LOZA-510892 format. One record per residue (C-alpha): residue number from 1; x, y, z; residue in three letters; chain. Coordinates in Angstrom, 3 decimals, decimal comma, always signed. Layout:
R resi       px       py       pz resn chain
R  NUM        X        Y        Z  ALA     A
...
END
This chain:
R resi       px       py       pz resn chain
R    1   +2,801  -59,668  +19,594  MET     A
R    2   -0,634  -58,255  +20,372  VAL     A
R    3   -1,239  -54,562  +19,701  PHE     A
R    4   -3,602  -52,900  +22,135  SER     A
R    5   -4,686  -49,363  +22,863  VAL     A
R    6   -6,629  -48,031  +25,828  SER     A
R    7  -10,011  -46,351  +25,450  VAL     A
R    8   -8,523  -43,107  +26,802  THR     A
R    9   -5,742  -43,081  +24,215  ASN     A
R   10   -8,198  -43,951  +21,472  LEU     A
R   11  -10,437  -41,010  +22,418  ILE     A
R   12   -7,416  -38,702  +22,526  ASN     A
R   13   -6,254  -39,906  +19,104  LEU     A
R   14   -9,718  -39,307  +17,676  LEU     A
R   15   -9,754  -35,776  +19,133  PHE     A
R   16   -6,294  -35,111  +17,700  ILE     A
R   17   -7,116  -36,519  +14,255  ALA     A
R   18  -10,368  -34,564  +14,093  ALA     A
R   19   -8,585  -31,425  +15,271  GLY     A
R   20   -5,846  -31,747  +12,632  ILE     A
R   21   -8,365  -32,411   +9,860  GLY     A
R   22  -10,765  -29,620  +10,782  VAL     A
R   23   -8,046  -27,020  +11,383  CYS     A
R   24   -6,340  -28,004   +8,129  GLY     A
R   25   -9,589  -27,524   +6,194  LEU     A
R   26  -10,160  -24,166   +7,893  CYS     A
R   27   -6,641  -23,064   +6,990  PHE     A
R   28   -7,148  -23,991   +3,330  LEU     A
R   29  -10,576  -22,367   +3,262  SER     A
R   30   -9,139  -19,108   +4,639  ILE     A
R   31   -6,209  -19,191   +2,215  SER     A
R   32   -8,531  -19,373   -0,792  PHE     A
R   33  -11,139  -16,893   +0,527  ALA     A
R   34   -9,900  -13,990   -1,605  LYS     A
R   35  -12,703  -11,614   -0,621  HIS     A
R   36  -11,505  -11,618   +3,007  LEU     A
R   37   -9,530   -8,584   +4,071  ARG     A
R   38   -5,807   -9,341   +3,888  LYS     A
R   39   -5,179   -8,717   +7,588  GLU     A
R   40   -8,124  -10,977   +8,581  VAL     A
R   41   -6,941  -13,760   +6,272  ARG     A
R   42   -3,362  -13,626   +7,535  ARG     A
R   43   -4,445  -13,491  +11,165  TYR     A
R   44   -6,529  -16,658  +10,915  PHE     A
R   45   -3,913  -18,401   +8,816  GLN     A
R   46   -1,390  -17,887  +11,624  VAL     A
R   47   -4,005  -18,703  +14,261  PHE     A
R   48   -4,925  -22,075  +12,748  PHE     A
R   49   -1,269  -22,888  +12,074  LEU     A
R   50   -0,679  -22,231  +15,771  MET     A
R   51   -3,493  -24,627  +16,716  ILE     A
R   52   -2,135  -27,251  +14,311  LEU     A
R   53   +1,328  -26,813  +15,810  PHE     A
R   54   -0,111  -27,198  +19,333  TYR     A
R   55   -2,001  -30,377  +18,401  ILE     A
R   56   +0,999  -31,909  +16,605  HIS     A
R   57   +3,286  -31,097  +19,539  ALA     A
R   58   +0,800  -32,692  +21,912  HIS     A
R   59   +0,576  -35,776  +19,678  LEU     A
R   60   +4,371  -36,042  +19,413  ALA     A
R   61   +4,703  -35,862  +23,208  ARG     A
R   62   +2,124  -38,601  +23,682  GLN     A
R   63   +3,717  -40,877  +21,080  LEU     A
R   64   +7,220  -40,409  +22,519  MET     A
R   65   +6,099  -40,628  +26,154  ASP     A
R   66   +7,813  -43,560  +27,892  GLY     A
R   67  +10,329  -44,272  +25,125  ILE     A
R   68  +13,821  -44,587  +26,676  PRO     A
R   69  +16,903  -42,726  +25,506  GLY     A
R   70  +18,654  -39,419  +26,213  GLU     A
R   71  +17,907  -38,092  +22,722  GLY     A
R   72  +14,230  -38,822  +23,223  VAL     A
R   73  +14,367  -37,150  +26,634  ARG     A
R   74  +15,800  -33,954  +25,173  THR     A
R   75  +13,226  -33,987  +22,365  ALA     A
R   76  +10,418  -34,464  +24,894  LEU     A
R   77  +11,478  -31,404  +26,899  TYR     A
R   78  +11,703  -29,267  +23,748  VAL     A
R   79   +8,357  -30,488  +22,363  ILE     A
R   80   +6,570  -30,029  +25,694  THR     A
R   81   +7,990  -26,522  +26,059  PHE     A
R   82   +6,774  -25,595  +22,573  LEU     A
R   83   +3,378  -27,202  +23,255  GLU     A
R   84   +2,751  -25,159  +26,397  THR     A
R   85   +4,168  -22,004  +24,798  LEU     A
R   86   +1,877  -22,340  +21,748  SER     A
R   87   -1,134  -22,663  +24,074  ALA     A
R   88   -0,221  -19,283  +25,575  GLY     A
R   89   +0,344  -17,778  +22,122  LEU     A
R   90   -3,124  -18,889  +20,973  MET     A
R   91   -4,700  -17,188  +23,980  THR     A
R   92   -2,605  -14,080  +23,325  HIS     A
R   93   -3,677  -13,920  +19,672  MET     A
R   94   -7,326  -14,287  +20,615  MET     A
R   95   -6,918  -11,441  +23,131  SER     A
R   96   -5,499   -9,193  +20,403  LEU     A
R   97   -8,440  -10,082  +18,140  LEU     A
R   98  -10,946   -9,214  +20,883  ILE     A
R   99   -9,083   -5,957  +21,507  LEU     A
R  100   -9,310   -5,070  +17,809  ALA     A
R  101  -13,027   -5,909  +17,715  ALA     A
R  102  -13,656   -3,874  +20,892  ALA     A
R  103  -12,335   -0,752  +19,142  ASN     A
R  104  -10,943   +0,522  +22,443  ALA     A
R  105   -8,975   +3,351  +20,871  GLU     A
R  106   -8,136   +5,339  +24,021  LYS     A
R  107   -7,093   +2,333  +26,116  LYS     A
R  108   -5,780   +0,120  +23,308  ALA     A
R  109   -2,106   +0,854  +23,976  LYS     A
R  110   -2,469   +0,033  +27,685  THR     A
R  111   -4,225   -3,273  +26,950  TYR     A
R  112   -1,562   -4,237  +24,388  VAL     A
R  113   +1,218   -3,596  +26,906  ILE     A
R  114   -0,592   -5,713  +29,519  VAL     A
R  115   -1,149   -8,582  +27,059  LEU     A
R  116   +2,489   -8,652  +25,912  TYR     A
R  117   +3,663   -8,466  +29,523  ALA     A
R  118   +1,524  -11,505  +30,361  LEU     A
R  119   +2,917  -13,370  +27,343  LEU     A
R  120   +6,465  -12,553  +28,445  ALA     A
R  121   +5,673  -13,747  +31,984  ALA     A
R  122   +4,186  -16,968  +30,598  HIS     A
R  123   +7,341  -17,611  +28,551  THR     A
R  124   +9,596  -16,896  +31,539  ALA     A
R  125   +7,646  -19,325  +33,738  VAL     A
R  126   +7,915  -22,052  +31,104  LEU     A
R  127  +11,653  -21,508  +30,643  VAL     A
R  128  +12,239  -21,649  +34,402  ALA     A
R  129  +10,004  -24,687  +34,792  GLY     A
R  130  +11,733  -26,506  +31,940  CYS     A
R  131  +15,082  -26,447  +33,778  PHE     A
R  132  +13,809  -26,963  +37,324  THR     A
R  133  +11,044  -29,509  +36,755  GLY     A
R  134   +8,643  -27,337  +38,744  ALA     A
R  135   +6,091  -27,177  +35,898  ILE     A
R  136   +6,595  -30,637  +34,369  TYR     A
R  137   +9,283  -33,301  +34,250  TYR     A
R  138  +10,087  -36,700  +32,779  PHE     A
R  139  +11,182  -39,542  +35,014  ASP     A
R  140  +13,920  -42,056  +34,304  ALA     A
R  141  +11,586  -43,944  +31,960  ALA     A
R  142  +10,848  -40,712  +30,056  ASN     A
R  143   +7,265  -40,654  +31,315  THR     A
R  144   +5,578  -37,233  +31,576  TYR     A
R  145   +4,640  -35,883  +35,025  HIS     A
R  146   +3,231  -32,554  +36,145  ARG     A
R  147   +5,412  -30,609  +38,560  GLY     A
R  148   +4,446  -29,150  +41,914  ALA     A
R  149   +3,993  -25,674  +40,388  LEU     A
R  150   +2,182  -26,839  +37,249  TYR     A
R  151   -0,676  -24,379  +37,857  LEU     A
R  152   +1,762  -21,471  +37,373  LEU     A
R  153   +1,863  -22,295  +33,647  SER     A
R  154   -1,859  -21,492  +33,453  ASN     A
R  155   -1,838  -18,196  +35,331  ILE     A
R  156   -0,816  -15,896  +32,466  SER     A
R  157   -3,238  -17,455  +29,950  PRO     A
R  158   -6,016  -17,207  +32,560  MET     A
R  159   -5,161  -13,541  +33,198  LEU     A
R  160   -5,273  -12,913  +29,433  MET     A
R  161   -8,725  -14,441  +29,400  MET     A
R  162   -9,660  -12,184  +32,316  ALA     A
R  163   -8,568   -9,216  +30,188  VAL     A
R  164  -10,761  -10,618  +27,403  ASP     A
R  165  -13,746  -10,673  +29,765  VAL     A
R  166  -13,116   -7,054  +30,747  VAL     A
R  167  -12,895   -6,033  +27,092  LEU     A
R  168  -16,068   -7,878  +26,070  ILE     A
R  169  -18,089   -6,468  +28,986  VAL     A
R  170  -16,712   -2,934  +28,814  ARG     A
R  171  -16,951   -2,567  +25,032  TYR     A
R  172  -19,948   -4,828  +24,425  ARG     A
R  173  -21,717   -2,109  +22,394  LYS     A
R  174  -18,819   -2,024  +19,935  ASN     A
R  175  -18,852   -5,781  +19,237  ILE     A
R  176  -21,313   -7,593  +16,984  ASP     A
R  177  -23,539   -9,976  +18,988  ASN     A
R  178  -22,588  -13,015  +16,919  LEU     A
R  179  -18,891  -12,210  +17,296  LEU     A
R  180  -19,436  -11,665  +21,010  LYS     A
R  181  -20,868  -15,192  +21,339  SER     A
R  182  -17,759  -16,609  +19,630  ALA     A
R  183  -15,485  -14,725  +22,042  PHE     A
R  184  -17,415  -16,018  +25,036  TRP     A
R  185  -17,212  -19,573  +23,712  LEU     A
R  186  -13,434  -19,293  +23,315  PHE     A
R  187  -13,169  -18,103  +26,931  ILE     A
R  188  -15,604  -20,557  +28,510  VAL     A
R  189  -14,786  -23,711  +26,480  ALA     A
R  190  -11,230  -24,247  +27,866  PRO     A
R  191  -12,469  -23,770  +31,452  VAL     A
R  192  -15,204  -26,375  +30,923  VAL     A
R  193  -12,660  -28,664  +29,238  ALA     A
R  194  -10,333  -28,430  +32,246  ILE     A
R  195  -13,194  -29,405  +34,556  VAL     A
R  196  -13,992  -32,441  +32,389  PHE     A
R  197  -10,314  -33,421  +32,348  GLN     A
R  198  -10,343  -33,464  +36,147  LEU     A
R  199  -13,373  -35,757  +36,091  LEU     A
R  200  -12,079  -37,974  +33,272  PHE     A
R  201   -8,331  -38,000  +33,879  PHE     A
R  202   -6,239  -38,596  +30,782  GLY     A
R  203   -8,760  -37,530  +28,139  ILE     A
R  204   -7,591  -34,336  +26,438  GLN     A
R  205  -10,876  -32,400  +26,296  PHE     A
R  206   -8,833  -29,183  +25,990  ILE     A
R  207   -7,940  -30,066  +22,391  ILE     A
R  208  -11,568  -30,670  +21,477  PHE     A
R  209  -12,626  -27,425  +23,205  ALA     A
R  210   -9,905  -25,353  +21,553  THR     A
R  211  -10,649  -26,654  +18,069  VAL     A
R  212  -14,431  -26,337  +18,494  ALA     A
R  213  -14,151  -22,742  +19,745  ALA     A
R  214  -11,699  -21,819  +16,978  ALA     A
R  215  -13,884  -23,337  +14,252  VAL     A
R  216  -16,948  -21,540  +15,570  TYR     A
R  217  -14,928  -18,323  +15,660  MET     A
R  218  -13,817  -18,968  +12,082  PHE     A
R  219  -17,417  -19,544  +10,977  GLY     A
R  220  -18,576  -16,322  +12,618  VAL     A
R  221  -15,764  -14,271  +11,091  ILE     A
R  222  -16,382  -15,754   +7,645  ILE     A
R  223  -20,101  -14,995   +7,933  LYS     A
R  224  -19,486  -11,412   +9,028  LEU     A
R  225  -16,908  -10,924   +6,282  GLN     A
R  226  -19,277  -12,419   +3,693  ASN     A
R  227  -22,067  -10,143   +4,887  ASP     A
R  228  -19,724   -7,156   +4,658  GLU     A
R  229  -18,557   -8,252   +1,220  PHE     A
R  230  -22,162   -8,561   +0,001  GLN     A
R  231  -22,987   -5,160   +1,450  ARG     A
R  232  -19,974   -3,637   -0,283  GLN     A
R  233  -20,945   -5,297   -3,560  GLN     A
R  234  -24,476   -3,883   -3,317  LEU     A
R  235  -23,088   -0,476   -2,414  GLU     A
R  236  -20,634   -0,644   -5,305  ARG     A
R  237  -23,440   -1,580   -7,691  THR     A
R  238  -25,528   +1,312   -6,408  ARG     A
R  239  -22,631   +3,763   -6,768  ILE     A
R  240  -21,818   +2,495  -10,273  GLU     A
R  241  -25,455   +2,899  -11,253  SER     A
R  242  -25,542   +6,432   -9,883  GLU     A
R  243  -22,221   +7,301  -11,549  LEU     A
R  244  -23,493   +5,971  -14,884  ASN     A
R  245  -26,586   +8,126  -14,496  LEU     A
R  246  -24,401  +11,103  -13,537  ALA     A
R  247  -22,259  +10,461  -16,614  SER     A
R  248  -25,358  +10,491  -18,801  GLU     A
R  249  -26,596  +13,710  -17,193  ILE     A
R  250  -23,190  +15,324  -17,649  GLN     A
R  251  -23,046  +14,255  -21,299  ALA     A
R  252  -26,547  +15,645  -21,868  ASP     A
R  253  -25,466  +19,014  -20,459  MET     A
R  254  -22,872  +19,380  -23,201  LEU     A
R  255  -23,805  +20,066  -26,835  PRO     A
R  256  -23,869  +16,612  -28,417  ASN     A
R  257  -26,189  +16,748  -31,433  ILE     A
R  258  -24,420  +17,059  -34,792  TYR     A
R  259  -24,482  +18,815  -37,105  PRO     A
R  260  -24,953  +21,433  -34,406  ALA     A
R  261  -26,222  +24,201  -36,713  PHE     A
R  262  -27,415  +22,554  -39,928  PRO     A
R  263  -29,010  +25,799  -41,172  ASP     A
R  264  -25,784  +27,813  -40,805  ARG     A
R  265  -23,420  +27,035  -43,691  PRO     A
R  266  -21,009  +29,806  -42,610  GLU     A
R  267  -19,312  +27,562  -40,060  PHE     A
R  268  -19,092  +24,018  -38,725  ASP     A
R  269  -18,255  +22,887  -35,193  ILE     A
R  270  -17,645  +19,544  -33,496  TYR     A
R  271  -16,532  +18,572  -29,955  ALA     A
R  272  -15,927  +15,449  -27,853  THR     A
R  273  -15,230  +14,643  -24,203  MET     A
R  274  -13,918  +11,286  -22,961  ASN     A
R  275  -13,727  +11,350  -19,123  PRO     A
R  276  -10,998   +9,331  -17,395  ALA     A
R  277  -13,579   +8,254  -14,808  LYS     A
R  278  -17,344   +7,856  -15,043  GLU     A
R  279  -17,681  +11,622  -14,746  VAL     A
R  280  -15,076  +14,255  -15,449  GLY     A
R  281  -14,052  +17,822  -14,766  GLY     A
R  282  -13,432  +18,910  -18,369  ASP     A
R  283  -16,140  +20,594  -20,356  PHE     A
R  284  -16,744  +22,397  -23,597  TYR     A
R  285  -19,660  +24,560  -24,620  ASP     A
R  286  -20,904  +26,431  -27,658  PHE     A
R  287  -24,102  +28,189  -28,670  PHE     A
R  288  -25,295  +31,164  -30,688  LEU     A
R  289  -25,595  +34,272  -28,531  ILE     A
R  290  -27,466  +35,896  -31,402  ASP     A
R  291  -27,611  +35,413  -35,168  GLU     A
R  292  -24,096  +36,792  -35,644  ASP     A
R  293  -22,154  +35,688  -32,557  HIS     A
R  294  -21,028  +32,171  -31,647  LEU     A
R  295  -19,895  +31,507  -28,077  TYR     A
R  296  -17,211  +28,823  -27,528  MET     A
R  297  -15,683  +27,597  -24,285  ALA     A
R  298  -13,116  +24,983  -23,289  MET     A
R  299  -12,388  +24,427  -19,575  ALA     A
R  300  -10,699  +22,052  -17,160  ASP     A
R  301  -11,658  +21,852  -13,476  VAL     A
R  302   -9,051  +20,937  -10,870  SER     A
R  303   -9,433  +17,399   -9,555  GLY     A
R  304  -11,288  +14,405  -10,928  LYS     A
R  305  -14,469  +12,449  -10,373  GLY     A
R  306  -17,722  +13,598   -8,802  VAL     A
R  307  -16,427  +16,777   -7,025  PRO     A
R  308  -14,879  +18,022  -10,276  ALA     A
R  309  -18,070  +17,153  -12,194  ALA     A
R  310  -20,244  +19,149   -9,768  LEU     A
R  311  -17,866  +22,115   -9,931  PHE     A
R  312  -17,790  +21,795  -13,715  MET     A
R  313  -21,599  +21,992  -13,989  MET     A
R  314  -21,787  +25,063  -11,767  ALA     A
R  315  -18,983  +26,829  -13,673  THR     A
R  316  -20,482  +25,989  -17,065  LYS     A
R  317  -23,842  +27,470  -16,059  ILE     A
R  318  -22,288  +30,666  -14,657  ILE     A
R  319  -20,167  +31,156  -17,795  LEU     A
R  320  -23,112  +30,532  -20,129  ALA     A
R  321  -25,443  +32,872  -18,235  ASN     A
R  322  -22,901  +35,672  -18,452  ASN     A
R  323  -22,241  +34,956  -22,136  ALA     A
R  324  -25,942  +35,166  -23,012  LYS     A
R  325  -26,057  +38,721  -21,676  SER     A
R  326  -23,728  +39,862  -24,478  GLY     A
R  327  -20,537  +40,365  -22,454  LYS     A
R  328  -17,051  +39,979  -23,881  SER     A
R  329  -14,971  +36,905  -22,961  PRO     A
R  330  -12,901  +38,918  -20,450  ALA     A
R  331  -16,037  +40,295  -18,807  GLU     A
R  332  -17,551  +36,808  -18,652  ILE     A
R  333  -14,428  +35,505  -16,905  LEU     A
R  334  -14,345  +38,464  -14,493  ASN     A
R  335  -17,969  +37,909  -13,450  GLU     A
R  336  -17,545  +34,135  -13,173  THR     A
R  337  -14,361  +34,443  -11,125  ASN     A
R  338  -16,069  +36,843   -8,701  ALA     A
R  339  -19,037  +34,494   -8,294  ALA     A
R  340  -16,868  +31,414   -7,673  ILE     A
R  341  -14,430  +33,139   -5,304  CYS     A
R  342  -17,320  +34,426   -3,181  SER     A
R  343  -18,137  +30,864   -2,044  ASN     A
R  344  -15,294  +28,472   -2,741  ASN     A
R  345  -14,476  +26,788   +0,570  ARG     A
R  346  -13,115  +23,727   -1,225  GLU     A
R  347  -10,607  +26,010   -3,003  GLU     A
R  348  -11,216  +24,416   -6,383  MET     A
R  349  -10,391  +26,257   -9,594  PHE     A
R  350  -10,888  +25,974  -13,321  VAL     A
R  351   -8,780  +26,877  -16,332  THR     A
R  352  -10,829  +28,224  -19,225  ALA     A
R  353  -10,540  +29,592  -22,738  TRP     A
R  354  -13,513  +31,613  -23,991  LEU     A
R  355  -14,161  +32,976  -27,464  GLY     A
R  356  -16,943  +34,961  -29,091  VAL     A
R  357  -16,827  +34,600  -32,852  PHE     A
R  358  -18,448  +37,267  -35,042  GLU     A
R  359  -19,659  +35,209  -37,996  ILE     A
R  360  -20,205  +38,082  -40,460  SER     A
R  361  -16,655  +39,484  -40,149  THR     A
R  362  -14,557  +36,468  -39,049  GLY     A
R  363  -13,369  +38,339  -35,942  ARG     A
R  364  -12,687  +36,074  -32,950  LEU     A
R  365  -12,531  +37,808  -29,545  THR     A
R  366  -11,043  +35,578  -26,850  ALA     A
R  367   -9,657  +35,499  -23,307  ALA     A
R  368   -7,582  +32,827  -21,561  ASN     A
R  369   -7,764  +32,002  -17,837  ALA     A
R  370   -4,711  +29,787  -17,393  GLY     A
R  371   -5,818  +27,293  -20,059  HIS     A
R  372   -3,904  +25,531  -22,846  GLU     A
R  373   -2,901  +27,547  -25,900  TYR     A
R  374   -5,417  +27,426  -28,759  PRO     A
R  375   -4,280  +26,060  -32,132  VAL     A
R  376   -5,232  +28,068  -35,226  ILE     A
R  377   -5,209  +27,104  -38,888  ARG     A
R  378   -5,487  +29,990  -41,280  HIS     A
R  379   -6,905  +29,455  -44,777  ALA     A
R  380   -4,832  +27,034  -46,877  ASP     A
R  381   -2,227  +26,808  -44,116  GLY     A
R  382   -1,245  +24,425  -41,337  ALA     A
R  383   -2,304  +24,305  -37,728  PHE     A
R  384   -0,066  +26,393  -35,471  GLU     A
R  385   -0,112  +27,024  -31,727  VAL     A
R  386   -1,225  +30,538  -30,803  LEU     A
R  387   +0,644  +31,523  -27,661  LYS     A
R  388   -1,905  +33,927  -26,247  ASP     A
R  389   -1,578  +35,770  -22,927  LYS     A
R  390   -2,826  +33,844  -19,922  HIS     A
R  391   -4,730  +35,226  -16,980  GLY     A
R  392   -5,027  +33,562  -13,567  LEU     A
R  393   -7,213  +30,460  -13,207  VAL     A
R  394  -10,876  +31,105  -12,393  VAL     A
R  395  -11,423  +30,670   -8,648  GLY     A
R  396   -7,782  +31,374   -7,813  GLY     A
R  397   -8,059  +34,979   -6,621  MET     A
R  398  -11,045  +37,321   -6,415  SER     A
R  399   -8,991  +40,295   -7,615  SER     A
R  400   -7,907  +38,586  -10,861  ALA     A
R  401   -8,722  +40,475  -14,074  ARG     A
R  402   -8,811  +39,146  -17,611  TYR     A
R  403   -8,130  +40,751  -20,989  ARG     A
R  404   -9,549  +40,181  -24,436  ASP     A
R  405   -7,523  +39,676  -27,581  TYR     A
R  406   -8,630  +39,355  -31,202  GLU     A
R  407   -7,811  +37,012  -34,091  VAL     A
R  408   -9,129  +37,497  -37,619  MET     A
R  409  -10,219  +34,329  -39,375  LEU     A
R  410  -10,645  +33,938  -43,106  GLU     A
R  411  -12,882  +31,413  -44,861  PRO     A
R  412  -11,155  +28,033  -44,470  GLY     A
R  413   -9,684  +28,905  -41,049  SER     A
R  414  -10,064  +26,532  -38,129  LYS     A
R  415   -9,777  +26,860  -34,355  VAL     A
R  416   -8,802  +23,811  -32,279  PHE     A
R  417   -9,329  +23,844  -28,500  LEU     A
R  418   -8,380  +21,097  -26,034  TYR     A
R  419   -7,607  +20,296  -22,404  THR     A
R  420   -4,276  +19,152  -20,984  ASP     A
R  421   -5,385  +15,517  -21,167  GLY     A
R  422   -4,377  +15,489  -24,849  ILE     A
R  423   -0,713  +16,633  -24,684  PRO     A
R  424   -0,257  +14,927  -21,302  GLU     A
R  425   -1,585  +11,531  -22,410  ALA     A
R  426   +1,060   +9,054  -21,249  THR     A
R  427   +2,258   +5,725  -22,590  ASP     A
R  428   +3,337   +2,711  -20,534  ALA     A
R  429   +6,914   +4,051  -20,290  ASP     A
R  430   +5,808   +7,406  -18,871  GLY     A
R  431   +6,360   +9,374  -22,086  ASN     A
R  432   +3,873  +12,173  -22,832  MET     A
R  433   +2,069  +12,624  -26,137  PHE     A
R  434   +3,146  +16,260  -26,200  GLY     A
R  435   +2,158  +19,400  -28,089  LEU     A
R  436   +4,249  +18,595  -31,158  ASP     A
R  437   +2,574  +15,218  -31,727  ARG     A
R  438   -0,820  +16,859  -31,253  MET     A
R  439   -0,098  +19,535  -33,879  VAL     A
R  440   +1,284  +16,819  -36,172  GLY     A
R  441   -1,979  +14,861  -35,835  ALA     A
R  442   -3,961  +18,024  -36,632  LEU     A
R  443   -1,940  +18,506  -39,807  ASN     A
R  444   -2,409  +14,933  -41,078  ILE     A
R  445   -5,350  +16,324  -43,004  ASN     A
R  446   -5,710  +19,943  -41,918  SER     A
R  447   -8,321  +20,676  -44,563  GLY     A
R  448  -10,747  +18,000  -43,304  ALA     A
R  449  -14,034  +18,805  -41,575  GLU     A
R  450  -13,924  +19,294  -37,748  PRO     A
R  451  -15,213  +15,801  -36,924  GLU     A
R  452  -12,451  +14,200  -38,979  LYS     A
R  453   -9,851  +16,508  -37,419  ILE     A
R  454  -10,810  +15,359  -33,907  LEU     A
R  455  -10,854  +11,745  -35,069  GLY     A
R  456   -7,264  +12,063  -36,330  ASN     A
R  457   -6,115  +13,445  -32,974  VAL     A
R  458   -7,959  +10,742  -31,004  GLN     A
R  459   -6,457   +8,009  -33,191  THR     A
R  460   -2,963   +9,448  -32,726  ALA     A
R  461   -3,411   +9,544  -28,942  VAL     A
R  462   -4,755   +5,974  -28,844  ASP     A
R  463   -1,890   +4,691  -30,989  ASP     A
R  464   +0,587   +6,423  -28,665  PHE     A
R  465   -0,725   +5,359  -25,253  VAL     A
R  466   -1,832   +1,886  -26,441  LYS     A
R  467   -2,984   -0,059  -23,359  THR     A
R  468   -1,750   +2,443  -20,750  ALA     A
R  469   -4,453   +3,604  -18,343  GLU     A
R  470   -6,017   +7,001  -19,055  GLN     A
R  471   -5,535   +9,328  -16,076  PHE     A
R  472   -7,025  +12,537  -17,437  ASP     A
R  473  -10,095  +13,591  -19,359  ASP     A
R  474   -9,654  +14,000  -23,129  LEU     A
R  475  -11,686  +16,944  -24,417  THR     A
R  476  -11,449  +18,626  -27,832  MET     A
R  477  -13,350  +21,137  -29,972  LEU     A
R  478  -12,803  +22,243  -33,538  CYS     A
R  479  -14,595  +25,110  -35,315  MET     A
R  480  -14,211  +25,725  -39,052  GLU     A
R  481  -15,076  +29,133  -40,542  TYR     A
R  482  -16,415  +28,750  -44,057  ARG     A
R  483  -17,396  +32,366  -44,703  GLY     A
END
């Protein structure tokens, strides 16, 4: 028995083999291209699977063509139906991609309805043709023949391509030039392939054209996505660099040189801020108003990130400027609240605790604008929460008024200030660190110097949250009065 194959069949088999190999490689390449947007990756995965399905269906029909048997006949009708349907689905998917690239927001819904209507019409024609033999049929020897109305099976796909042309021309300014060339190739290539098939009957140029256009489209999309990815990486690097610089600037705005007052043995003070992001909305401040008065502030701006950091800097400056003029904490808060409320279109606010400590007498005058309770340790005692009276947050209402209160400190007393990031630090199970654990950490060694006190609290928080992500800034200040 001599095996022989015609030149036409050999060319078709080469086209099919090349198409299967190339489309398979493209599918794998897309599947492992993790930097591609998820919707782009999934779209092209389905698209190339559709092409592979079309090619395999075409190959199965050719291999089974002319083989006798009723079972084969039924299989041939099913395979041919799926082959012609998948060709319409590929055109439909490409039309949806062009529509997405065109960014035709106002007319998008209308175009989608038209495209799905054409797909439905294409399916209906194929179903009708499958039972009537008008589109294609198989003779008694199970040999494939085109029906009298075969051209009807191409009308809907051609109309979809006409819609594609309208979209490309009408929204050409919205589509990248390289992507536009890929769309045109996908439209023109099948038409050229059909012409060649008429000239060289039997050779399936349509498969070659479809695969070539799809691969070119894939290459263009990958290039554009890679370019976008590189641009995003550069932008991310630039933003990270700027945020790092902003973090350094923010840190430099806060007192950060210790010991802060080496020539003043009457007191010691230490503070830390660990932002949840590169920059934060918490802040502390302290400085000598004059030789006998120490200003202290602890505040927490609403929100996180850069907006909170900018608001924090402005608030810190306004508070400090008012404090330097010798005003009481309540007066400082009143003036700051009025200034912020006069131009606060973003409706941000800040909670704040302010204190002015008279070093010679140990008298601490303070006011609280919706901030956390301070924690006081009196001489030879333990840290205890001082539940002072709260005023409204700064920036909440222009008519808000604040009141001073006084606390007398003896030598050995300490004041601990913090933001809500400490008691609200959360572990992996959603449990909060809480006020009681914080006070317990303060009393591990309540007689220690301020730096050690803050270290004990930070260690306790870290041991509690472990590897859970930090969602809030952690800011603390401790002042010890030595007399």
